[in-house]
Each structure stands twice: as C-alpha cells, then as structure tokens.
N, C-alpha and C positions, 0 to 999 in steps of 0.2 A: 504494500500500500504506500509506503514511504517513497519507493522508487517511482511510482506513478505520479505522486504529488511533486516530487523533485523534477521529473521530466516535464510535467505540466508547467511548473514555475520557470524552468529554463526556456521552454518554448515560448511562453508569454513574454519573457524578457527579450528574446530574440525578435519577436514580432514588434514589440514596442520600440526597440532600437531601429528596426527597419522603418517604422513609421516616422520616427524622428528624422532619420536620414532623408526620407522622401519629402518631409515637410521642408527641411533645409534646402533641398534641391529645388523644390517648387518656389520657395522664396527667392532663390538666386535667379531662377528663370524669370520670375515676375519683375525683379529689379532690372534685369537686362532688357526685358520687353518694354519697361517703362522708359528707360534711357533711349532705346531705339525709337519709340513713339515720339518722345520729345525732340529727338534729332530730326525725324521726318517732318514734324510740324514746323520746326525752325527752318528747315530747308525749303518747305513749301511756302512759308511766309516770305522768305528771301526771294524765291522765284516769282512769287506774285508781285512783290514790290518792283522787281526788275521788269517784269512784263508790263506793269502799269507805267513805269517810267519810260520804257521803250514806246508804248502805245501813245503816251502823251508827249513824246518828244522831250522828256525831261522837264516838263513844265511843273510837275509836282516833285519837289525835292525835300530832303529831310529838314532843311532850314525852314520850310513852310509848314511843317507839321506842328500842330499844337504841342506845347512842352509836355503835356500829360501823355500823348501818344508816343512821343520820342522816348520818354522814360520807360514806358511799357515795352517798346521794341528793344531797348538796351537791356532791360532786366530779363526779358525772356531769353536773350542770347547768352546772358551770363549764367543763368540757371543750369545750363547744360555744361 
C-alpha cells in the first residue's frame, strides 16, 4: 500500500513540474508575441505616416503635428 501511495505522490509531483514548465513556456511565448505585435504596429504606423507624407507631397510634417500627437508617436516608438 505504501508503494502505491509513494508512486502516486511521485507521479503527481512529476505532473505538477511538467505543468509549471508548460506555464513558463507559455508565458515566454506570450511575451515574444506581445513584442512582435508591438513591432508590427510600430512598423505599420511608420509606413502609414510615410504613405501619407508621400501622398500629400510632404505637406503634413511632424512640425505641424499637435504637440500631444508628437508625444504619443515618440512614446510608442520608445516602448519597444
């Protein structure tokens, strides 16, 4: 009976250790996915600004942006 209980305890510990490792791996993947998504958003934003600038012949420049918008643009680039 003791052997069965010991085997059950060891098996439970191995399962829990496996679950902890799976959770850590999932957290790492989520972190990488978050960084990739942030980079994609930033790249898309930059491409949209360039396309807008090209389409307007450069009539809209960063100097003409309201200060609040300029700060948002700069802070989103620094987050990554």
